[in-house]
C-alpha positions in Angstrom: -24.9 -1.8 25.0 -25.6 -3.9 22.0 -27.7 -1.1 20.4 -24.9 1.4 21.0 -22.4 -0.8 19.1 -24.9 -1.1 16.2 -25.4 2.7 16.2 -21.7 3.4 16.3 -21.0 0.9 13.5 -23.8 2.4 11.4 -22.5 5.9 11.9 -19.0 4.7 11.0 -20.2 3.1 7.8 -22.4 6.1 6.9 -19.5 8.5 7.2 -17.4 6.3 5.0 -20.0 5.9 2.4 -20.3 9.7 2.2 -16.6 10.0 1.6 -17.3 10.8 -2.1 -19.1 14.0 -1.0 -16.9 17.0 -1.8 -17.2 18.6 1.6 -16.4 15.4 3.3 -13.3 14.9 1.1 -12.1 18.4 1.9 -12.5 17.8 5.6 -10.3 14.7 5.3 -7.6 16.4 3.3 -5.9 17.5 6.5 -5.6 13.8 7.6 -3.9 12.7 4.5 -0.2 12.3 4.6 1.9 13.3 1.6 4.0 10.7 -0.1 7.2 9.8 1.6 9.3 11.5 -1.1 8.1 14.7 -2.6 10.6 14.8 -5.5 10.5 11.4 -6.9 13.1 10.8 -9.6 11.7 8.9 -12.7 14.1 6.7 -14.6 13.6 5.9 -18.3 16.6 3.6 -18.7 15.7 0.8 -16.3 17.3 -2.5 -17.3 14.6 -5.0 -18.5 15.9 -7.7 -16.1 15.7 -5.4 -13.2 12.2 -4.2 -14.3 11.0 -7.8 -14.4 12.5 -8.5 -11.0 11.0 -5.3 -9.5 7.5 -6.2 -11.0 7.7 -9.6 -9.2 8.1 -7.7 -5.9 5.1 -5.6 -6.8 3.1 -8.8 -7.5 3.9 -10.1 -4.0 2.9 -6.7 -2.5 -0.5 -7.1 -4.3 -0.8 -10.6 -2.9 -0.1 -9.2 0.6 -2.6 -6.3 0.1 -5.3 -8.7 -1.1 -4.7 -11.0 1.9 -5.3 -8.0 4.2 -8.5 -7.2 2.3 -9.5 -10.8 3.1 -8.2 -10.4 6.7 -6.0 -13.4 6.1 -2.8 -13.0 8.2 -1.3 -16.3 6.9 -1.5 -15.1 3.3 -0.3 -11.6 4.3 2.8 -13.3 5.7 3.3 -15.3 2.5 3.0 -12.1 0.4 5.6 -10.3 2.6 7.9 -13.4 2.4 7.5 -13.3 -1.4 8.5 -9.6 -1.4 11.7 -10.4 0.5 12.5 -13.2 -1.9 11.9 -11.0 -4.9 14.1 -8.3 -3.4 17.0 -10.8 -3.1 16.8 -11.5 -6.8 17.2 -7.8 -7.9 20.4 -7.6 -9.9 21.8 -4.3 -8.5 24.8 -4.6 -10.8 22.4 -3.6 -13.7 21.4 -0.4 -11.9 22.9 3.0 -12.8 24.8 5.0 -10.2 21.7 7.3 -10.0 19.3 4.3 -9.5 21.1 2.5 -6.8 20.6 5.0 -3.9 16.9 5.5 -4.8 16.3 1.7 -4.8 18.3 1.2 -1.6 16.6 3.9 0.4 13.2 2.3 -0.2 14.3 -1.3 -0.1 15.5 -1.0 3.5 12.0 0.3 4.6 10.3 -2.4 2.6 12.4 -5.1 4.3 11.7 -3.7 7.7 7.9 -3.6 7.2 7.9 -7.0 5.5 9.7 -8.5 8.5 7.2 -7.1 10.9 4.4 -8.6 8.9 6.1 -12.0 8.7 6.9 -12.0 12.4 3.4 -11.2 13.6 0.3 -13.4 13.5 -2.2 -10.6 14.2 -3.8 -8.9 11.2 -4.2 -5.6 13.0 -0.4 -5.5 13.7 0.3 -6.4 10.1 -2.0 -3.7 8.8 -0.1 -1.2 11.0 2.8 -1.6 8.6 0.8 -1.3 5.4 0.9 2.5 5.0 4.7 2.7 5.3 5.1 -0.3 3.0 2.7 1.1 0.5 4.5 4.5 0.4 7.9 2.8 -0.2 6.4 0.6 -3.0 4.7 3.7 -4.5 8.0 5.6 -4.6 9.7 2.7 -6.3 6.9 2.4 -8.9 7.1 6.1 -9.6 10.9 5.8 -10.1 11.2 2.5 -11.9 7.8 2.1 -13.5 5.3 -0.7 -13.6 4.3 -3.2 -16.3 0.6 -2.5 -15.7 -1.7 0.2 -14.5 -2.0 0.5 -10.8 -4.1 2.6 -8.4 -2.8 4.5 -5.4 -5.7 4.5 -3.0 -6.4 6.2 0.4 -8.7 5.7 3.3 -9.0 8.7 5.7 -10.3 6.5 8.6 -7.4 4.0 8.6 -4.7 4.1 11.3 -6.9 5.7 13.9 -8.2 8.4 11.5 -4.7 9.4 10.4 -5.3 7.8 7.0 -3.7 5.0 5.1 -2.6 4.4 1.5 -2.3 1.3 -0.5 -1.7 0.3 -4.1 -4.2 -1.8 -6.0 -4.3 -3.6 -9.3 -8.0 -2.7 -9.7 -9.7 0.6 -9.6 -12.5 -0.5 -7.4 -11.8 0.3 -3.8 -11.3 -2.8 -1.6 -9.9 -1.5 1.7 -7.1 -3.6 3.2 -7.2 -1.7 6.5 -10.7 -2.8 7.4 -11.6 -5.8 5.2 -15.3 -6.7 5.3 -16.0 -4.2 8.1 -15.7 -1.3 5.6 -14.7 -2.9 2.3 -15.4 0.0 0.0 -14.2 2.8 2.2 -11.6 5.0 0.4 -10.9 6.6 -2.9 -8.4 6.4 -5.8 -5.9 9.2 -5.4 -3.8 8.5 -8.4 -3.7 6.2 -11.5 -0.2 5.1 -12.1 0.5 4.1 -15.7 
């Protein structure tokens, strides 16, 4: 039985390392979900105070994502709590009439996922909310911008081979869905500037 586990893990790692192969990428395309919003509105007139508050929320998301890379559920909870605290500081009075509904639609999803992460000690359960959380953050970054370059990354094997996205501050893939088990499994789907 021990040898079967080793063989299975080896095959899993081998398939992930071959993910850069074009044929393998094409076979995984059918597993990849599209972004939550296909027509993302981009705002050029974001108030500087709101932009700074929004970027604080993104920094806490990065903290949460990096905690998941390290398989640290306590720090993942801290990152989620920081996101909720940052959301509470966003000055919605400085948003335009067009910006408010876009922000509100994503914020409710973010709050829900963050609360699930805070309320659960198990890293596997916390990781189960990362894809939805990442898509909401991605949609907000696309709409409201970011103060730094970010990378929208994807692993086809996450979430029981349904795939999973995340946003990273570095281009090098460090997979938050598997941590040390398959740290470099995935690819950059988009560079967000």
